[in-house]
C-alpha positions in Angstrom: 4.4 31.9 -65.9 6.9 29.1 -66.4 6.7 26.2 -64.1 9.5 25.2 -61.7 11.9 23.6 -64.2 15.7 23.3 -64.4 15.9 25.8 -67.3 13.8 28.3 -65.4 16.0 27.9 -62.3 19.0 28.7 -64.4 17.5 32.0 -65.5 16.4 32.7 -62.0 19.9 32.1 -60.7 21.4 34.2 -63.4 19.1 37.1 -62.5 19.9 36.7 -58.8 23.7 36.3 -59.0 24.7 37.3 -62.6 28.4 37.7 -61.8 28.8 34.5 -59.8 31.0 31.8 -61.5 28.8 29.1 -63.0 31.6 27.0 -64.5 35.3 26.8 -65.1 37.3 25.4 -68.0 41.1 25.0 -68.0 42.9 26.7 -70.8 46.5 27.7 -71.0 47.2 26.2 -67.6 44.5 28.5 -66.0 41.0 27.7 -64.8 38.8 30.4 -66.5 35.3 31.2 -65.2 32.1 31.9 -67.0 29.4 33.8 -65.1 25.9 32.7 -64.6 24.7 35.7 -66.7 26.8 34.4 -69.6 25.8 30.8 -68.9 22.1 31.7 -69.2 22.9 33.7 -72.4 24.6 30.7 -73.9 21.6 28.5 -73.1 19.2 31.0 -74.6 21.3 31.3 -77.8 21.4 27.5 -78.2 17.7 27.3 -77.5 17.0 29.7 -80.4 19.4 27.8 -82.6 17.6 24.5 -81.9 14.3 26.1 -82.8 15.9 27.4 -86.0 17.0 23.8 -86.9 13.4 22.7 -86.6 13.5 20.9 -83.2 9.8 20.8 -82.1 8.3 20.9 -78.6 7.9 17.2 -77.8 10.9 16.3 -80.0 14.4 15.0 -79.0 18.0 15.8 -79.5 21.1 13.5 -78.8 24.5 14.4 -77.2 27.7 12.4 -77.6 30.9 13.7 -75.9 32.9 14.1 -72.8 31.9 16.6 -70.1 32.1 20.1 -71.7 30.1 23.3 -71.2 28.6 22.8 -74.6 27.1 19.4 -73.4 25.2 21.1 -70.7 24.2 24.2 -72.7 22.8 22.0 -75.4 21.0 19.8 -72.9 19.3 22.6 -70.9 18.5 24.5 -74.1 16.7 21.5 -75.4 14.7 21.2 -72.2 13.9 24.9 -72.4 12.1 24.6 -75.8 10.2 21.5 -74.7 12.5 18.9 -76.3 14.1 16.0 -74.5 17.9 15.6 -74.6 19.3 12.0 -74.7 22.9 11.6 -73.7 25.1 8.8 -75.2 28.1 7.3 -73.5 31.4 8.3 -75.2 32.5 4.6 -75.2 29.5 3.5 -77.2 30.1 1.7 -80.5 28.8 3.0 -83.8 25.9 0.5 -83.6 25.0 1.5 -80.1 25.1 5.2 -81.2 22.8 4.3 -84.1 20.4 2.6 -81.8 20.0 5.5 -79.4 19.8 8.3 -82.0 17.4 6.2 -84.1 15.3 5.1 -81.1 15.0 8.7 -80.0 14.4 9.9 -83.6 16.6 12.9 -82.9 16.8 15.4 -85.8 19.9 17.0 -84.3 22.9 15.5 -82.5 25.8 17.3 -80.7 29.2 15.7 -81.0 32.5 16.4 -79.3 35.1 15.6 -81.9 36.1 13.8 -85.1 36.3 10.4 -83.4 32.6 10.7 -82.4 31.7 12.0 -85.8 33.2 8.9 -87.4 30.7 6.8 -85.4 27.7 8.8 -86.7 29.1 9.0 -90.2 29.4 5.2 -90.3 25.7 4.7 -89.5 24.0 7.9 -90.8 22.4 6.1 -93.7 20.4 4.2 -91.1 19.2 7.4 -89.4 16.5 8.9 -91.6 15.4 11.4 -88.9 18.9 12.9 -88.4 19.2 16.2 -90.3 21.9 18.2 -88.5 25.1 17.4 -86.6 26.6 20.1 -84.4 30.2 20.0 -83.2 31.5 21.3 -79.9 34.0 24.1 -79.9 37.2 23.5 -81.8 36.0 20.7 -84.0 35.5 21.3 -87.7 34.1 18.6 -90.0 33.9 19.1 -93.8 30.4 17.8 -94.4 27.2 19.5 -95.5 25.3 17.9 -92.6 27.7 19.3 -90.0 27.7 22.7 -88.2 30.5 24.2 -86.1 29.4 25.4 -82.7 29.6 29.0 -83.8 27.6 28.3 -87.0 25.0 26.5 -84.9 24.5 29.5 -82.6 24.4 31.9 -85.5 21.3 30.0 -86.8 19.5 31.3 -83.8 19.5 34.9 -85.0 16.4 34.2 -87.1 14.4 33.1 -84.0 13.0 35.7 -81.6 13.7 35.7 -77.8 9.9 35.6 -77.4 9.8 32.2 -79.1 12.0 30.7 -76.4 10.0 32.4 -73.6 6.8 31.1 -75.1 8.2 27.5 -75.3 9.4 27.7 -71.7 6.1 29.1 -70.5 4.3 26.1 -72.1 6.4 23.5 -70.2 4.4 21.3 -67.9 5.7 19.8 -64.6 4.7 16.3 -65.7 5.9 16.8 -69.2 8.9 14.9 -70.6 12.2 16.7 -69.7 15.0 14.2 -70.6 15.7 10.7 -71.7 18.3 8.6 -69.8 19.3 5.6 -71.7 20.2 2.7 -69.3 23.6 1.2 -69.8 22.1 -2.1 -70.8 23.5 -4.9 -68.6 21.0 -7.4 -69.9 20.2 -6.2 -73.5 19.5 -3.0 -75.5 19.3 0.1 -73.4 15.9 1.3 -72.4 15.0 5.0 -72.4 14.0 6.3 -69.0 11.6 9.2 -69.3 12.0 11.8 -66.5 9.7 14.7 -66.1 10.5 18.3 -65.3 9.1 17.8 -61.9 11.2 14.6 -61.4 14.4 16.6 -62.0 13.4 19.8 -60.1 12.0 18.0 -57.1 15.0 15.6 -56.8 17.5 18.4 -57.2 15.8 20.5 -54.4 15.6 17.4 -52.2 19.3 16.6 -52.7 20.3 20.2 -51.9 18.3 20.2 -48.7 19.7 16.7 -47.6 23.3 17.6 -47.8 23.2 21.4 -47.2 24.4 22.2 -50.7 25.4 25.9 -50.9 26.1 28.5 -53.6 29.7 28.6 -52.4 30.2 24.9 -53.2 32.1 23.6 -56.2 32.4 20.2 -57.9 34.4 18.5 -60.6 32.5 17.2 -63.6 34.1 14.1 -65.0 31.7 11.1 -64.8 29.5 10.4 -67.9 26.9 13.2 -68.2 24.6 10.6 -69.9 24.1 9.2 -66.3 21.5 10.8 -64.1 23.8 11.0 -61.1 26.4 13.1 -62.9 23.6 15.3 -64.3 22.4 16.0 -60.7 25.8 17.0 -59.6 26.8 18.9 -62.8 23.5 20.4 -64.0 20.4 20.2 -61.8 21.7 20.9 -58.3 24.3 23.6 -59.3 21.8 25.5 -61.5 19.2 25.3 -58.7 21.5 26.7 -55.9 24.0 28.7 -58.0 27.2 26.8 -57.2 30.2 26.3 -59.5 31.2 23.4 -61.7 34.8 22.7 -63.0 35.0 20.6 -66.1 37.8 18.0 -66.0 40.2 18.1 -68.8 39.9 14.4 -69.4 39.5 11.2 -67.4 43.3 10.8 -67.3 43.7 14.3 -65.8 41.1 13.8 -63.0 43.6 13.1 -60.3 45.6 16.2 -61.2 42.4 18.3 -61.6 41.2 17.2 -58.2 44.3 18.6 -56.6 44.0 21.9 -58.5 40.2 22.4 -58.0 39.9 21.0 -54.4 36.1 20.5 -54.8 33.9 20.8 -51.8 31.5 18.3 -53.3 32.7 15.0 -54.9 30.6 12.3 -56.4 32.5 9.1 -57.4 31.9 5.5 -58.3 33.3 2.9 -56.0 36.4 2.3 -58.2 37.6 5.9 -57.5 37.2 5.4 -53.7 38.9 2.0 -53.9 41.9 3.6 -55.6 42.1 6.3 -53.0 42.0 3.6 -50.3 44.6 1.4 -52.0 47.0 4.4 -52.6 46.8 5.8 -49.1 46.9 2.4 -47.5 50.1 1.5 -49.4 51.8 4.7 -48.3 50.8 4.3 -44.7 52.0 0.7 -44.7 55.5 2.0 -45.2 55.5 4.1 -42.0 57.5 2.7 -39.1 58.0 3.5 -35.5 56.2 6.6 -34.1 54.9 7.5 -37.5 53.2 4.2 -37.8 51.7 4.5 -34.4 50.5 8.0 -35.1 48.9 6.9 -38.3 47.1 4.0 -36.6 45.9 6.3 -33.8 44.6 8.9 -36.2 42.7 6.2 -38.2 41.1 4.9 -35.1 40.1 8.4 -34.0 38.7 9.3 -37.4 36.6 6.2 -37.6 35.2 6.5 -34.1 34.6 10.2 -34.6 32.7 9.8 -37.9 30.8 6.7 -36.7 29.4 8.7 -33.8 28.6 11.8 -35.9 27.1 9.6 -38.6 24.6 8.3 -36.1 23.8 11.8 -34.9 25.6 11.4 -31.6 27.9 13.9 -29.8 31.5 12.5 -30.1 32.3 14.1 -26.8 35.0 16.6 -25.9 37.9 14.2 -25.6 37.3 12.5 -28.9 36.7 15.8 -30.6 40.0 17.1 -29.2 41.8 14.0 -30.5 40.1 14.4 -33.9 41.3 18.0 -34.1 44.8 17.0 -33.1 44.8 14.2 -35.7 43.7 16.7 -38.3 46.8 18.8 -37.7 49.2 15.8 -37.5 47.9 13.4 -40.1 44.7 14.3 -42.0 46.0 17.7 -43.2 48.9 15.8 -44.9 46.9 13.0 -46.4 43.8 14.7 -47.8 45.6 17.3 -50.0 47.4 14.4 -51.8 44.0 13.2 -52.9 42.5 16.6 -53.7 40.1 16.3 -50.8 41.3 18.9 -48.4 38.1 21.0 -48.9 35.7 18.2 -49.5 32.7 18.3 -47.2 30.2 16.3 -49.2 31.6 13.0 -50.5 29.2 10.6 -52.2 29.6 7.1 -53.6 27.0 5.6 -56.0 26.2 3.6 -59.1 27.5 0.3 -57.6 28.2 -1.2 -54.1 31.3 -0.1 -52.3 33.0 -2.2 -49.6 32.5 -1.3 -46.0 36.2 -1.7 -45.4 36.9 1.0 -48.0 34.4 3.4 -46.4 35.8 2.7 -42.9 39.4 3.3 -44.0 38.4 6.6 -45.6 36.5 7.7 -42.5 39.7 6.9 -40.6 41.6 9.5 -42.7 38.7 12.1 -42.1 36.9 11.5 -45.4 33.4 10.4 -44.7 31.8 9.0 -47.8 28.0 8.9 -47.9 26.8 5.9 -49.9 23.7 6.5 -52.0 21.4 3.9 -53.7 19.1 4.6 -56.6 18.5 4.2 -60.3 17.7 6.2 -63.4 14.0 5.3 -63.0 14.0 7.1 -59.6 15.8 10.2 -60.9 18.9 9.1 -59.0 18.6 8.8 -55.3 16.3 6.4 -53.5 18.0 6.0 -50.1 21.0 8.0 -48.9 23.3 8.1 -45.9 22.5 11.6 -44.7 24.9 13.8 -42.8 24.1 12.9 -39.1 22.2 9.8 -40.3 24.9 7.5 -41.7 25.8 3.8 -41.2 28.9 2.6 -43.1 28.0 -0.5 -45.0 24.4 0.5 -45.6 22.9 2.7 -48.3 21.0 4.7 -45.7 17.3 5.4 -45.1 14.8 6.5 -47.7 15.3 10.1 -48.8 12.7 12.5 -47.5 9.4 12.4 -49.4 10.0 8.9 -50.8 8.4 5.6 -49.6 10.6 2.5 -49.8 9.4 -1.0 -48.9 10.3 -4.6 -49.7 8.1 -7.0 -51.7 7.3 -10.5 -50.5 10.5 -11.7 -52.2 12.7 -8.9 -50.8 12.5 -6.7 -53.9 13.0 -3.0 -53.2 10.0 -0.9 -54.2 9.6 2.8 -54.1 7.0 5.5 -54.6 7.4 9.3 -54.7 7.9 12.4 -56.8 11.1 11.0 -58.2 9.6 8.0 -59.9 9.9 8.1 -63.7 7.1 8.5 -66.3 7.9 5.1 -67.9 10.1 3.8 -70.7 10.1 5.6 -74.0 8.2 3.6 -76.7 8.1 0.6 -74.4 4.7 0.1 -72.7 5.4 -3.5 -71.9 8.6 -2.8 -69.9 6.9 0.1 -68.3 4.0 -2.1 -67.1 6.5 -4.6 -65.7 8.4 -1.9 -63.8 5.5 0.3 -62.5 2.8 -1.3 -60.4 0.1 0.9 -58.8 2.6 3.8 -58.6 5.4 1.7 -57.1 8.7 1.4 -58.9 9.9 -2.3 -58.9 13.6 -1.9 -58.9 14.7 -5.5 -59.5 17.1 -5.1 -56.5 16.9 -7.2 -53.3 17.4 -5.5 -50.0 17.0 -5.7 -46.3 16.2 -3.1 -43.6 17.8 -3.0 -40.2 16.0 -2.0 -37.0 16.7 1.7 -37.8 15.3 1.5 -41.3 18.7 1.7 -42.9 18.7 -0.3 -46.2 21.3 -2.8 -47.3 21.5 -4.2 -50.8 21.5 -8.0 -51.1 21.7 -8.3 -54.8 19.7 -8.2 -58.0 16.8 -10.6 -58.7 18.1 -11.4 -62.2 21.7 -12.0 -60.9 20.7 -14.5 -58.2 22.6 -17.8 -58.8 20.7 -21.0 -58.3 23.2 -23.8 -57.6 22.7 -27.4 -58.8 21.6 -28.1 -55.2 18.8 -25.6 -55.6 20.3 -22.9 -53.2 19.8 -19.3 -54.0 23.0 -17.2 -53.8 23.4 -13.5 -54.2 26.9 -12.9 -55.8 27.3 -9.2 -55.1 28.1 -9.5 -51.4 30.6 -12.3 -52.0 32.3 -10.3 -54.8 32.5 -7.2 -52.4 34.1 -9.4 -49.8 36.7 -10.7 -52.2 37.6 -7.1 -53.2 38.5 -6.4 -49.6 42.0 -7.6 -50.5 43.8 -4.7 -52.2 45.2 -7.1 -54.9 41.7 -7.8 -56.2 40.2 -4.9 -58.2 37.2 -6.9 -59.6 35.6 -10.3 -58.9 32.9 -12.3 -60.7 31.3 -15.1 -58.8 30.1 -18.1 -61.0 27.8 -20.9 -59.9 24.4 -20.8 -61.6 23.3 -24.4 -62.1 26.7 -25.5 -60.9 27.7 -27.8 -58.1 29.7 -25.2 -56.3 30.8 -21.5 -56.6 34.0 -20.3 -58.3 35.3 -16.8 -59.1 37.1 -14.9 -61.7 39.5 -12.4 -60.2 41.0 -9.3 -61.7 44.3 -8.3 -60.2 45.1 -4.6 -59.8 48.5 -3.9 -61.5 49.5 -1.1 -59.1 48.7 -3.2 -56.0 50.5 -6.2 -57.6 53.6 -4.1 -58.1 53.5 -2.9 -54.5 53.0 -6.4 -53.3 56.0 -7.6 -55.3 58.3 -4.9 -53.9 57.1 -5.4 -50.4 57.8 -9.2 -50.7 61.1 -9.0 -52.4 59.7 -10.1 -55.8 60.2 -6.9 -57.7 57.7 -4.5 -59.2 57.3 -6.6 -62.3 56.0 -9.7 -60.4 53.5 -11.9 -62.2 50.1 -12.8 -60.8 51.1 -16.4 -61.3 54.0 -16.1 -58.8 53.4 -18.6 -55.9 53.5 -15.9 -53.3 50.9 -13.9 -55.2 48.7 -17.0 -55.6 49.0 -17.7 -51.9 47.9 -14.1 -51.1 44.9 -14.5 -53.5 44.0 -17.8 -51.8 44.2 -16.1 -48.5 41.7 -13.5 -49.8 39.3 -16.3 -50.9 39.7 -18.1 -47.5 38.9 -14.8 -45.6 35.9 -14.2 -47.8 34.6 -17.8 -47.2 34.7 -17.2 -43.4 32.0 -14.6 -43.8 29.4 -16.8 -45.6 27.6 -20.1 -45.2 29.2 -23.2 -46.7 27.0 -23.1 -49.8 28.3 -19.6 -50.5 32.0 -20.6 -50.3 34.2 -20.0 -53.4 35.9 -23.3 -54.1 38.2 -22.3 -56.9 39.3 -19.2 -58.7 41.1 -18.1 -61.8 43.0 -14.8 -62.5 41.6 -13.1 -65.5 44.2 -13.0 -68.4 43.2 -9.4 -69.1 41.2 -6.6 -67.4 37.4 -6.5 -67.9 36.7 -3.8 -70.4 33.9 -1.6 -71.7 35.0 -2.1 -75.3 34.8 -5.9 -74.9 31.3 -5.7 -73.6 32.1 -6.9 -70.1 31.4 -3.6 -68.3 28.8 -1.0 -68.8 30.1 2.7 -69.1 29.3 3.0 -65.4 31.5 -0.1 -64.7 28.7 -2.5 -63.8 29.3 -6.1 -64.7 27.7 -7.5 -67.8 27.7 -11.1 -66.6 26.4 -12.8 -69.7 29.2 -11.4 -71.8 31.8 -12.2 -69.1 30.6 -15.8 -69.1 31.0 -16.1 -72.9 34.3 -14.2 -73.1 36.0 -16.2 -70.3 34.2 -19.5 -70.9 37.5 -21.4 -71.0 38.7 -20.2 -67.6 35.3 -20.9 -66.1 35.1 -24.5 -67.5 38.6 -25.2 -66.2 37.3 -24.5 -62.7 34.6 -27.2 -63.0 36.9 -29.9 -64.4 37.8 -32.6 -61.8 35.1 -31.6 -59.3 35.2 -29.5 -56.2 38.5 -28.5 -54.7 
């Protein structure tokens, strides 16, 4: 009898609701469904093919491509035969691709297209374990190592159904299910080993927490190599039988959102910030009665969701106002964002500003912030429906213990804690202590046991005066101004703090038009500089004097993944930023404090 694993849940769901839509792909302008029965058949066919290619139980495979059905089919098929899939970010360089495939010792890799094949082709001489390359549908590569998707599946004809069933029956709850390679903010990525129980338990817990239903649907667009997207696109949907729509591309996400109207949406802070900036800009143009109505609706929405978030009854009058505001304002704003059906909105992967969350709640979009890490299978704390405080990352999820170490480090223990790092016992020993996962993050609990993130231990700045400063909260406060899309606070071993600011081009154009400067205004315009200084001054009012930003510079170009300044999940890679913008940084320390 197979254990409770994600592959087994897929087959159970397919048996229970064979005709239900498992996923949708847009083709010819139409979203076309695939049933759970066909989904399960695809996974079984891919599992047989992987066995035919010689992938052993206890082995690995690698996957490199944008979100596609083949990505998930290949991933779950590997788990079904006892192998561990390892996702690779599509933005990774050839050398980074080489590192992951080589470190995992994968004999088979799945690739999306010719661009990703070129990366592997460039480094395959350094990958002695790699025997086969499989391409997703529509990609044909003329190379003896490469199989089309159809040729790959055909290989499975020589393997019996019984072999897959036998492999699945042999899976163990505490056996390795998948490898999640961290995005490497401080060095080469480490491979997080998650067990079948880690995945199954966390998926079931997430479903129970938010009331996930088979009638729900989501849009898959964030990197599937990240555990959070896997939870929303693989583990939870397969467990409950809901539908997943695969976005056409990152560029098409805004359009796809409006077409799909997902009921469940997981997004990184930058997405929510863009929603905030876009709606705020349009509302700012309202005048007279429309402006008053918009302001009233935002106040009602925030008060209504604040009350409900704390599990309180909003009362008849506020509920009536909220219903009225829905007809007058929310029903017009939410469809523009593609959120008219969204009932579960989640933000994670990095901190999001409280002002952004408050604004969105004011337009009837309550975003639940989650905190976690790959080593904890995704969620550690979560703002639950009925138990939400904007600006916090919520209480510990059910079944997980969370505490603070003597230095404020967040520690957790529970069924979601990983097995360790693949091939890295030293790092494992540094991260796991007596069953507790040491996160490296610093936090604080309030009187209701809601957690707030203070910063990361390794990112703490120690000024020349010996003061410890956590940069993340300052950076979040700077980003409260819509002109600032990213901020990097500098100050380690320095006499005072400074900041590198990235200006949002869309917000800059709106600012220019609103102030008579034109849409092509430069960030160096005196009025723009004055607005940025205003943002810095407003930020400084929130912090102690030692945490004040004394000078700033506008970045000459956006921070980029390709330049090594951002991880694929858009976290800051501070060391690289310090090197790449050393001139701008040093200029701020010439001549002393401002």
